[in-house]
C-alpha positions, 0 to 999 in steps of 0.5 A: 193711945197717943198713936191712934189719936195722931191716925184720926187726926192725920185721917180729918186733915186728909178729908179736909184737904178732898174737900177742898179739892172736891169743891175747888174741882166744880165746874162751873159756866156761863152762859153768854146769851144772859149772864147766867151761871151753872154747875155741873153735877155729877150725880144727875150728869148735868147742868143745873143753875148755881143757886145764890142770893144773887140767883135768888134776887134776880129769880123774884124780880121776876118771877114774885114770889110764890107759895108752895101749894102744900100749906104743911109744908109752908106752915112748918118753913114759916115756923122754922125760919122765924127770922127771916123778913121774907121766906121764898120757896122756888119752885124747881129750877128751870131747865137748862139750855144746855143741849147735853142735859136737856133730857135728864132735866126733863125726866129729872122733872117729870119725876119730881112732879109725881110726887107733887100732891096736887098732881096725886088729888087730880089723877085721883079725881079724874079717875073718879070721873070716869065711868064704870064699865057697863052695857052699851048700845052699838051705833046703827053705823057700826052694828054688823048684825041682823037679826032673821025671825018667822025661819021654817023649823027645818032650817039648817046653819048651811041654809041660813048660812046659804041665804044671808050669802046673797048680801055679802060676805059674812063674818068669821070668828077665831075658829075661822067658822061662819057668824052665824047662829040659829037660836034653838029651844031646851029640847034643841029644835031649831025656833024659827029666828037667827043671828048672822053678822056680816063682814061690811055695815052696807051689807046689812042694808042690803038685808034689810032691803032685800031679805025683809019679807022675802019668801023662804018656804011657805013662809015670809021671814023678817030681818031686822037690825040685831038689837041686843038685851043686857042680862046680869051685871056688865063684867069687863073681864068676860071680854075676850082680849084681842092682841094688836097682832092680831087685830093687823093679821084680821085687818090684813085678811079682810083687806085682801077678801074684799080686793077689786083687783080682777084675777089672772086672765085665764087664757093667759099662758103659763110662761113654761109653755116656751120651752119645748122638752124632746125626748128619745134624742140621744142614747146617754151611752153614746156621751161616755165614748166621745163627750163632745157630742154633748156640745154638738148636740146644744149647737145643733139644737140652737141652730136648726131651732133659731133658723126655724122657729124663733129666738131661742134662749137656752139650749139643755142637752141632759146627758144622763137622763135614760130618756135622752131628753132636751130642752130649748127655751123660746123667746116666745110663745109662737117658737116653741109652738113651731119647735113642737110642730117641726120635732115632734115625730122627725127622724134623728139619727134614726130616732123618732123624737117626741116634743111637747111643752113643758108643765112646768114641773117635771124634772130631767136632772139625773144625779149619778149614783156614788158608784158612777161618780167613782168610775168616772174618776178612776176613767179621768185618772186613766186618761191623765195617765195616759196623755202624760206618758205619750207627752214623754213619748213612751207611747209614741204616737198611739191613740188615745180614747177619749172618756166622758169626763166633767173637768175640762168640759162646758158644765152642763146645766144642772136642775131641772128647765128654767122657763124664766127669761134669761 
């Protein structure tokens, strides 16, 4: 028992020592501008004015005595401190001028303000003063609906839509259907009236001026702004809710529809017509015996077309294409037109050439199969072995056959003909 009592006594001493150390470790700072002393609140991670007798006296000298708005709390405080001459209920301390604690102090003050009774009463009063949802009339400057009466009995939705389109764009709903409606009776027969929703309010004015009194078939129709009569109690929950993203999407669609900028001129030529495709120019087997012919064809085409047709930007030779296709890209349309006239029907190396403008869609690059790739690699390996033997003097001056390779030769441009400027 004595040991337990000694342990409790030592524990109490340790606790008191910790409290003294905590008090000694309290961080304080003094504002040099007004001399206000601040304490660091470890829990709130912010600086707060140190509340002592000097602070209260200074506060009262500047702002005077204020009573709390809650009468019950004031009465209870006064009853519990009858021996005090002056009752002081300080409001929330002013925010610290320390920039590090400004944000946290504001959040704390907002949280406390929500708990005040007068704030709750004010919010409740505002909620009571708000008008309850009810039926309302749409102002004319926002109303884009027109009501049409005395339509012929054989009027259909399609004919009604064509009639209303005379005055502007007709709006569409979420299902991308035009917002036109023909009213029908219980048997499904048209009653002779309908409703149309335009995209812009100006179309309503046009419909009132143009279509009102317009002759349709054997009848004269009447057009007026649509007015709606409320039926039953207004239920705001039935109103469809639209997301902000959907509203923005619809707004962009309307702006694109009403864009005044003209389309591209029909007579403007596409860039692909700057490229001339020449076929039947070679046999792909020719390059197997001599791969250097690819460079010769490209050089000859560039020189010939450049001198007689105009500036050439690129020449592509599709050595694997079975029709022997080459493409020449010119800087101007005039050069491409001149090349078609020059090359089409011309004989080259005993072949009759065919030249035409590229259509922008056809792809002329032909990929080799796995067997062709394996055969080409094998031929290349054999060629390297013979070259190595010849270098060592094993085969003397024997001439080695040339094989179409993709290694040391310049790479043939891959992909379709590109008519874009380099």
